[in-house]
C-alpha positions in Angstrom: -22.3 -29.5 45.7 -20.8 -30.5 42.1 -18.6 -32.8 41.8 -15.0 -31.8 41.0 -11.7 -32.7 39.3 -10.0 -32.3 43.2 -12.5 -35.1 44.7 -10.5 -37.8 46.0 -7.0 -36.3 45.5 -4.4 -35.9 47.5 -3.0 -32.6 48.4 -0.1 -30.6 49.5 -0.1 -27.1 50.7 2.9 -25.5 51.6 3.1 -22.1 53.1 4.8 -20.4 56.6 1.5 -18.5 57.1 -0.1 -20.9 58.8 -3.8 -18.5 58.4 -3.4 -19.3 54.0 -3.2 -22.7 55.0 -6.0 -22.6 56.6 -8.3 -20.9 53.8 -6.5 -23.2 51.5 -7.5 -25.9 53.7 -10.8 -25.0 53.6 -11.9 -23.6 49.9 -10.5 -26.7 49.1 -12.3 -28.7 51.4 -15.8 -27.1 50.8 -15.1 -28.1 46.9 -13.7 -32.5 47.0 -15.0 -35.4 48.8 -12.5 -37.6 49.6 -9.7 -35.3 49.2 -6.5 -34.9 51.2 -5.0 -32.2 52.4 -1.4 -32.3 54.1 -0.2 -29.0 54.8 3.4 -27.9 55.7 4.8 -24.4 56.7 8.1 -24.9 56.2 10.7 -25.7 53.6 12.2 -29.2 55.3 8.4 -30.2 56.3 7.5 -29.6 52.4 9.9 -32.0 52.1 10.2 -34.6 53.9 5.9 -35.2 52.7 7.6 -35.3 49.3 10.1 -37.7 50.3 7.3 -40.0 51.7 4.2 -39.6 50.1 2.1 -39.8 46.3 0.5 -36.3 45.5 -1.4 -35.2 42.9 -1.8 -31.3 42.9 0.8 -29.3 44.8 0.3 -25.5 46.1 4.1 -24.1 46.6 4.1 -19.8 48.7 7.1 -19.1 46.4 8.5 -16.3 49.7 9.3 -18.0 53.1 10.0 -21.6 52.3 12.0 -21.9 49.4 9.2 -22.5 46.3 11.6 -22.7 43.7 13.4 -25.5 45.1 10.3 -27.2 46.1 9.3 -26.5 42.5 12.0 -28.1 41.1 12.2 -31.2 43.7 8.3 -31.6 42.6 8.3 -31.2 38.9 11.3 -33.7 38.8 8.9 -36.7 40.6 6.4 -35.1 37.7 3.4 -33.2 40.4 1.6 -30.8 38.9 2.3 -27.5 40.7 0.6 -24.3 41.4 2.8 -21.0 43.1 0.8 -19.1 45.1 2.5 -15.8 46.3 1.6 -12.2 47.7 5.2 -11.0 47.9 6.6 -12.0 44.5 4.2 -10.8 42.6 6.1 -9.6 39.7 6.3 -10.5 35.5 9.4 -12.0 36.2 8.8 -14.2 39.1 5.6 -15.0 37.0 8.0 -16.4 33.7 10.2 -18.2 36.4 7.8 -20.4 37.9 6.1 -21.3 34.2 9.7 -21.9 32.5 10.4 -24.1 35.4 7.4 -26.2 34.9 4.4 -24.9 37.5 0.7 -25.3 35.9 -0.4 -21.9 37.5 1.0 -18.7 39.1 -2.0 -17.4 41.7 -2.0 -14.0 44.1 -3.0 -14.8 47.5 -5.7 -12.8 47.2 -7.6 -15.0 44.7 -7.5 -17.5 47.4 -11.5 -17.6 48.1 -11.5 -18.1 44.2 -8.5 -20.7 43.6 -10.6 -23.7 43.9 -10.7 -23.7 39.5 -7.8 -22.7 39.3 -6.5 -25.9 40.9 -8.8 -27.6 39.1 -7.7 -26.9 35.8 -4.3 -27.3 36.9 -5.0 -31.4 37.3 -7.5 -31.4 33.9 -5.7 -29.5 31.1 -2.4 -29.8 29.3 0.5 -27.4 30.5 0.3 -25.5 27.0 -4.1 -24.7 27.5 -3.9 -24.2 31.9 -2.1 -21.6 31.3 -3.9 -20.0 28.0 -7.1 -20.6 30.7 -4.5 -18.7 33.4 -3.8 -16.0 31.3 -7.4 -15.9 30.0 -8.7 -15.2 33.5 -6.4 -13.4 35.0 -4.1 -11.0 32.3 -6.0 -7.7 33.4 -5.2 -8.8 37.0 -1.6 -8.9 36.1 -2.1 -6.3 33.7 -2.6 -4.2 37.2 -0.4 -5.5 39.6 2.6 -5.0 37.3 1.1 -1.9 36.4 2.8 -2.6 32.9 0.5 -3.5 29.4 3.2 -5.2 27.7 5.0 -7.2 31.1 5.0 -10.1 28.8 6.6 -8.3 25.6 8.9 -6.4 27.9 10.3 -10.5 29.4 10.1 -12.7 26.6 7.0 -14.2 28.1 4.3 -16.6 25.6 2.6 -19.3 27.3 1.9 -21.6 24.6 5.6 -21.6 24.2 6.8 -24.8 26.0 7.2 -27.6 25.0 6.5 -29.4 28.3 5.6 -33.3 28.0 2.9 -34.2 31.1 
């Protein structure tokens, strides 16, 4: 096993689907040694964990756990967050996640490939992380959104952010 940027990190995953949390835990634990993985299935449980523990990385479902509310809390604490979704897979949700300070927006059907995306969240600046994400998933998003010019339609440019961390 090669070294991962996730090694030794404290990670929180929040999703109302227990099977998604099991897959996330397996993928992350397979990639890193000594990382701590906490999980929550509700907004309340996640809020309590965010209040009581420090995390290096948060993975938030958008639907079912008030993901945007948790994102707002995490960003205020200057935590790095990746949004995860199946049901909110829209250009508008991607832009909102970006604009609110999430470091990534990942479709749940990419769970088996999630580790490199999470490593980027930890190692890349806000801007370069989004550029790398879009390089990897642009074709996927075009197909999922069923629109080629979706970025122009919603005014999305991941390089124009001004985020300090």
